[in-house]
C-alpha positions in Angstrom: -54.1 9.5 143.7 -56.7 12.5 142.4 -60.0 11.6 143.0 -62.3 11.0 139.5 -64.4 13.4 138.1 -67.2 13.8 140.4 -65.9 16.9 142.4 -68.0 19.3 140.7 -71.1 17.8 141.8 -70.1 18.2 145.1 -68.7 21.9 144.3 -72.4 22.8 143.3 -73.4 22.3 146.7 -70.8 22.7 148.8 -67.7 24.6 149.5 -64.1 23.7 149.3 -63.5 22.3 152.5 -66.7 20.5 152.8 -65.2 18.4 149.9 -62.2 17.8 151.4 -64.0 16.6 154.8 -66.5 14.4 152.8 -64.3 12.4 149.9 -60.7 12.1 152.0 -60.3 9.1 153.2 -56.6 9.0 154.8 -56.2 12.9 155.2 -56.8 14.4 158.6 -59.5 17.9 158.2 -57.4 20.6 158.5 -60.2 23.5 159.0 -61.2 22.3 162.9 -64.6 22.1 164.1 -64.0 18.0 165.1 -65.8 16.8 168.3 -65.6 14.0 169.9 -69.5 12.1 169.6 -70.7 8.6 171.6 -71.4 5.8 168.7 -74.3 5.2 170.7 -75.6 8.9 169.8 -75.0 8.1 166.2 -77.1 6.3 163.8 -76.8 5.1 160.0 -78.8 6.8 157.2 -81.6 4.8 156.2 -81.3 6.5 152.7 -78.0 5.3 152.4 -77.5 3.8 148.6 -74.7 1.1 149.8 -76.2 -1.6 151.0 -73.2 -4.3 150.9 -70.0 -3.5 153.2 -67.2 -6.2 153.1 -67.0 -7.1 156.6 -63.3 -8.6 156.2 -62.5 -4.8 155.4 -64.2 -3.8 158.1 -62.3 -5.8 160.0 -59.1 -5.3 159.1 -60.1 -1.3 159.6 -61.4 -1.8 162.8 -58.0 -3.1 164.2 -56.2 -0.5 162.7 -58.5 2.3 164.8 -57.6 -0.1 167.7 -54.1 0.7 167.5 -54.1 4.0 165.5 -57.0 5.6 165.9 -59.7 6.9 163.6 -58.1 9.6 161.8 -61.0 10.8 159.6 -63.6 12.1 161.1 -66.7 11.0 160.5 -69.6 14.0 158.7 -72.9 13.7 160.8 -75.9 15.9 161.2 -78.5 16.4 164.0 -81.9 14.5 163.5 -84.9 15.1 164.7 -85.0 12.4 167.5 -81.8 14.0 169.4 -79.5 11.3 167.2 -76.9 12.5 164.5 -77.5 11.2 161.1 -74.1 9.9 159.3 -73.6 11.9 156.1 -70.5 10.2 155.6 -68.3 7.6 156.8 -70.5 4.7 158.0 -67.7 1.8 156.8 -65.8 3.8 159.5 -68.3 3.9 162.2 -69.2 0.0 161.8 -65.6 -0.3 162.0 -65.2 1.9 165.4 -68.5 -0.1 167.0 -66.4 -3.4 165.5 -63.3 -1.9 167.4 -65.7 -1.2 170.7 -64.4 2.5 171.2 -67.2 4.7 173.1 -66.6 8.1 171.1 -65.4 8.7 167.4 -64.4 12.0 166.2 -66.9 13.8 163.8 -67.4 17.1 161.6 -71.4 18.1 162.6 -73.0 19.9 159.6 -76.5 21.3 159.7 -77.4 19.3 156.3 -81.4 19.0 154.9 -82.2 15.5 153.9 -81.5 16.4 150.5 -78.4 17.4 151.0 -77.5 14.1 153.4 -79.0 11.2 150.1 -77.0 13.3 147.9 -73.5 13.4 149.5 -74.2 9.6 150.5 -75.0 8.9 146.8 -72.0 11.3 145.7 -69.7 10.5 148.6 -69.9 6.5 147.3 -69.7 6.9 143.3 -66.6 8.8 143.9 -65.1 6.1 146.0 -66.7 3.6 143.5 -68.3 1.9 146.6 -71.5 0.8 144.9 -72.4 -1.6 142.8 -74.7 -1.1 139.8 -78.3 -1.7 141.5 -77.4 0.6 144.5 -75.8 3.3 142.1 -79.4 3.1 140.4 -81.6 2.5 143.5 -79.5 6.2 145.0 -80.7 7.8 141.6 -84.4 7.0 142.4 -84.6 8.1 145.4 -83.1 11.5 144.6 -85.9 11.6 142.0 -89.0 10.4 143.5 -88.1 11.9 146.7 -86.5 15.3 146.3 -87.5 15.7 142.4 -84.1 15.7 141.2 -84.5 15.6 137.5 -82.3 13.0 135.7 -80.0 16.5 133.9 -79.9 17.7 137.4 -78.5 14.4 138.4 -76.0 14.2 136.1 -74.9 17.4 136.6 -74.6 17.1 140.4 -72.7 13.7 140.0 -70.6 14.3 136.4 -72.0 11.4 134.4 -74.1 12.2 131.3 -77.9 12.0 131.1 -78.1 8.7 129.4 -75.7 7.1 131.7 -78.3 8.2 134.6 -81.2 6.8 132.0 -79.2 3.2 131.7 -78.6 3.2 135.2 -82.3 3.6 136.4 -83.3 1.0 133.5 -81.5 -1.9 135.8 -84.4 -1.5 138.3 -87.0 -2.7 135.7 -85.4 -6.1 135.7 -86.8 -8.8 137.4 -85.4 -9.3 141.0 -83.3 -12.2 140.5 -81.6 -10.7 138.0 -81.0 -7.7 140.1 -79.5 -10.1 142.3 -76.8 -11.1 139.8 -75.7 -8.0 138.8 -75.6 -7.2 143.2 -73.2 -10.0 144.1 -71.3 -9.4 140.8 -72.4 -12.8 138.3 -73.3 -9.9 136.1 -71.8 -6.5 135.0 -74.4 -3.7 133.9 -73.0 -4.0 130.6 -74.1 -7.6 130.8 -77.9 -6.3 131.8 -78.4 -3.9 129.3 -77.6 -7.0 126.6 -80.3 -8.7 128.5 -82.6 -5.7 129.0 -82.9 -5.8 124.8 -84.4 -8.8 125.0 -88.7 -8.9 125.2 -89.8 -12.0 128.1 -89.2 -12.7 131.6 -88.2 -15.7 130.5 -85.4 -15.1 127.6 -84.0 -12.8 129.8 -83.8 -15.4 132.8 -82.6 -17.9 130.1 -79.9 -15.3 128.5 -78.1 -14.2 132.2 -77.8 -17.9 133.3 -76.1 -18.5 130.0 -74.1 -15.5 130.4 -73.4 -16.8 134.2 -72.5 -20.4 133.3 -69.9 -19.6 130.3 -68.2 -17.0 131.8 -69.6 -14.4 128.9 -67.9 -10.8 128.0 -70.2 -8.1 127.5 -68.8 -8.1 123.8 -70.5 -11.9 124.0 -73.2 -11.1 125.7 -74.4 -8.6 123.2 -73.7 -11.0 120.3 -75.9 -13.5 122.2 -79.1 -11.4 122.4 -78.7 -10.6 118.8 -78.7 -14.3 118.2 -82.0 -14.9 120.2 -83.5 -12.0 119.0 -83.5 -13.6 115.2 -84.7 -17.1 116.7 -87.5 -15.6 118.5 -91.0 -16.3 116.9 -91.7 -13.7 114.2 -95.2 -12.8 112.8 -94.2 -13.5 109.2 -94.1 -10.1 107.5 -94.8 -8.9 103.8 -92.7 -7.0 101.2 -92.4 -3.5 102.8 -94.4 -1.1 100.4 -93.5 3.0 100.0 -96.3 3.4 103.2 -94.4 1.1 105.8 -90.8 2.6 104.3 -92.4 6.4 105.3 -93.8 4.8 109.0 -90.6 3.2 109.9 -88.3 6.5 108.8 -91.2 8.7 111.1 -90.4 5.6 113.8 -86.6 6.0 114.3 -87.2 9.9 113.7 -89.1 9.5 116.7 -86.5 7.9 118.5 -83.7 10.0 117.8 -85.3 13.1 118.9 -86.9 12.0 121.7 -83.8 9.7 123.4 -85.8 6.3 124.0 -87.5 3.2 122.1 -90.8 4.4 119.6 -92.8 1.7 118.0 -95.5 2.4 115.3 -97.8 0.0 114.3 -99.8 1.6 111.7 -102.9 0.3 109.1 -105.1 1.7 107.0 -107.6 2.9 109.3 -105.9 3.0 112.6 -102.5 2.5 114.4 -100.8 3.3 117.5 -97.6 4.9 119.2 -96.0 3.3 122.0 -93.2 5.1 123.6 -91.0 3.5 126.2 -90.3 5.7 129.6 -87.9 4.5 132.3 -89.2 6.6 136.1 -91.5 9.2 136.3 -88.9 11.8 135.9 -88.1 10.2 132.3 -92.0 10.6 131.7 -92.7 14.1 132.3 -89.7 14.7 129.9 -91.1 12.9 127.1 -94.6 14.7 128.2 -92.4 17.5 127.6 -92.3 17.1 124.0 -96.4 17.3 123.4 -97.3 20.0 125.4 -98.0 23.5 124.0 -98.2 27.4 124.8 
């Protein structure tokens, strides 16, 4: 079955043979260079975005390895501590350990820390192995530790910048709600609806309602709008021409900047509030105010 459209992400970093090595689950590597490495010399990548491994599937794979051996080698890179760090194939490594074999076929490649982090993210996205929170954590790692922009990350993984930005927004949710996403009780679509509400208590109540009633995303969005209407609001006076003009400016700024902008205006003073999601998004917004 052909892989989905993340190939250009890997292609911007590595050659075609490396892409085959990284993304193939079943086909043996055809370019050689496979070495047997003792499992005791291999350690997992501590910045691997994937945190949840299905133990039942690992057991099945371990049984297969006992009977047939490991067809597809893992990819590792030398570490400064004399060990080898896993670049791609941690699930296979875990299964090999469970199968109690001493050595595993591996391709050794001299990748930088940034390349290791990027390959780990792209490989898991390619196989759809990550839950939405793990995906967001992976993007955040590339931004915070290696200085990649949202635009560059989007290009590397074959997604839109807005998709990356929306993913990062999930990390602003309360830990309890992030856990509901991690265990599959809430989807990223549900989470976006929850994020439209102000206040941790209201978000928690909505999440609970979604889970208990089994609401789909469309129903969750409708519920969010309903809760927004019911939320206590200050009595509003009839809009003046000035109010309408301010609202238009607010909407124009929101459209241009690609994020929520709120203007509070009075005849004597006012303020402009601009939302941002992460340090890179802040830099993007600040660029609007930089002059030559």
